[in-house]
N, C-alpha and C positions, 0 to 999 in steps of 0.2 A: 426467420425463426422467432420464437417468442423471446421477450426480454429476459435477460439474466439480471439478478441483483448483485451488485458489487459494492464493496465497502473498504474504507481505510480507517484505521483506528490506532492512535498512539496510546498505548495502555499505561504508560508512565510506570513501568515495572510493577503494575498492579497496586501502586500507592495512590490512594484517592485524595480528594480535596480535604478529607478529614484526617489526612496524614497516616491512615492505617493501610497496611499492605493486606489486601483481601483478594486473592486470585479467584475464589469462588464467585465473588461479585463481578469480577471482570468477565468470567465465562458466561454469567447470566446476561450481561449486557450484549455479548456477542450473540447469544441465543435470541435476544430480543430483535436484533437487526435482521436475522433470517436471510443472510446473503448466501449466494452460491460461491463467490470468490471473496476472500477477505485478506487484505494486507495489514499486518500488524507491525508496529514499531515499538521499540523498548521492551521487548519480551525477555531479554536477558539482563542480568546484573552487569554493571559496567566494569567492575573491578573484581579481583580475586579469581575464582574459578569460572566466572561468567555464567553461572548456572541460570537456567531458565526459571521463570517465576510461575509458570502454569503447570497443570497436570494434563499431559496430552491425552491420557485415557479418559479422564473426566470430560475434557473438552470435546472429544469425539462422542462420548455418550450423551452429553447434553445438547450439542449443536449438530452432530452429524458431519462435522468438518474434520479433515485430515491434513496435517502439516505436510508440505512438500519436503521430501527428504533431501538433505544436502550432504555432500561429501566433506566440504569445508565448513568448519566451525571454529570458534576461537577457544573452545574448551569442550571437554567430553560431556559436560553437563549443560551446555548451551542448547537452546532450542534452534536458533537460527544463525544469522550472519550479521555481525555488528548490530544485533538487536532486531533485525528484520525477519519476519516469518510470513510465509504465504500459506493460506489455508484454502482447501478446495473441497467442494461437496463430492459425494460419491460418484457422480456421473462424469467426472473429469479424468482424463488420462494424461499423465505427464510423459512427454516424449524426451525432454531434456531439461535439466535445471542446473544452473551454475551460480556460484557466488562470485561477485566481482568486487574488487577494492576500488573505491572512488578516490580521485586526487583531492588534495586540499590539506590545510594545516591540521584539521582534526581527523582522527581515525573514523572513516565512514565507509559504508558498503551498500551493495544492492543485490537483489536476487533477480535473475533473468530466467524465466521459465517458459518453454514452448509446450503448450498443452493442446489437447483437443477436448472440447466440452460440447456434449450433444452432437458429436461428429464434426464440429467446426474447429478449424485451426485458430489459435490465438497465442500471441506472445504477451505475457504479463511481466511487467517490471515493477518491483516494489523497492522503494529507497527511502532513506532518511537523510536529507541533505544538511549541509553544514550551517552554522550560525553566521558565518562571514560571507558577505556578498561575493567577494572574489573567489572563494572556495566554491560557492554554488554555481558560479559561471563555469569554472573548470569542470565541475561535476555534470552540469547540463551538457557541455560539449562532449564529455565522455559518453554519456547516455545517448546522445544523438548519433554518435558513431556506432554504438551497439545496435541501435534501431536500423541504421542504414545497412549494416552488415548482415541483417537477418534475411530470411528466405522470402520476404514479401508478405507474410501473413499479417492480418490486422494486429495492432499493438495497443495495449492498455497500460498506462503508467499510473501508479498510485503510491501515496506515501505522505509523510510529513516533510514538506519542502522548505519550511522555515522562510517562505516568501509570501508576502501579502499584496505585492504590487502587480499591476498589469501594464502593458505598454512598454515604452522604451526603457524605463528604469527597472524592468523586471529581470532578475538574474536567470530566468528560464528562457531567455531569448534564443539561445542556441537550439532549442527544441522547436522553434516556430515552423521550420520547413516540414517537419514530420507530424507534429501534433498540434492540436488546438489548445495551445497552452498560454499564450501571452497577449493575444489581442484583447482589446477592452471589452469585446463581446464574449470572451471566454467565460465559461461557467465557473464561478467560485461561490463559496458560502462560508461565512464566519463560523469557526469551530473552536477558537481559543480566545480567552480561557473558558473552561467548561461552564462556570456558573454565570458568566455574562459574556458570551462570545462576541468579539469585535474584529478578530483577525482571521482571514482565510488561509491559515498555514497549511492545512491538509488539502490535498488535491486528488481528484480523479480525472484523468485526462485521456481522451480517446483520439484516434486518428480518423481519416475520412472513411475508413472501412469499419470502424468501431464507434458507433454513435452513442454518446452519453446523453441521457435525458433524466428528468425528474430528480435532479441533484438536490439533496436535502441533508440536514443534520439529523442524526437520531437523538432526539431529545426526550429523555425520560428522567424520572426522579433518581433511578439507579445510575444512569449514565452521568448525571451531574455530580455524583459522588465518587464514581469509580476511578476517574482519571482527571488530569488537568485539561485534557482535550475531550471534546465530544466526537463520537464517531461520525463520519459522513458516509452516505450511501447514494447509489444512483442506479438507474436502469441502463443496461448495456444491450444494444441491438447489433447483432452481427448478421450480415446478409448471407443467404444460402449460396454456397459456392461449391464447386466440384474439386477445387485444388486450393493450394495456399498462395496462388498468385494474387498480388494486391491489385 
């Protein structure tokens, strides 16, 4: 099948490098990316009523993207789960979506969504991993089990992993059996800080049945102002299959 465009973007609660909260600017950056599947982080305020910072109706009107509905949220006004939100274009069908709590010292979570896009099965996991190396190890082990317990469909993992290393020192090592995540040949690109990116904290990772290509940052004047992270995007190639068997 033809490539899909996928993207991951930590929107920093819509607070830009100019210290202004401007959700309209954030939505315009998402429109610029033009992706079919978008994983967002930090879409909800961290304290208080945890309200989301975006306008879902405006988001859909401007980008054509629809949030994956979640039963579990940390507040009635929250968009997602622990700040994670998954957006899909109209051609995608959600079969199941669940929020999971990740282990570690900080409160962290992930969204696991089994979808069909253009008739093809795909599991999409979006997460924002912890700041501490040991917490990220625990979280990677947890996500590895989530992947192993799936029905064998191709898996795509995206998010802000707070990890810049590859090889033996990488906290994503528990994912190495299932995903192309930690080898020194793994695809990474610097996305943080936005105005002069040097660290590849944001990742888009595929498995052997979900090939990632053309990984790049989305670098525009607006993107450099809208958040402290630049969005990353890639082409996702899924083979034509008749079932979800991997």
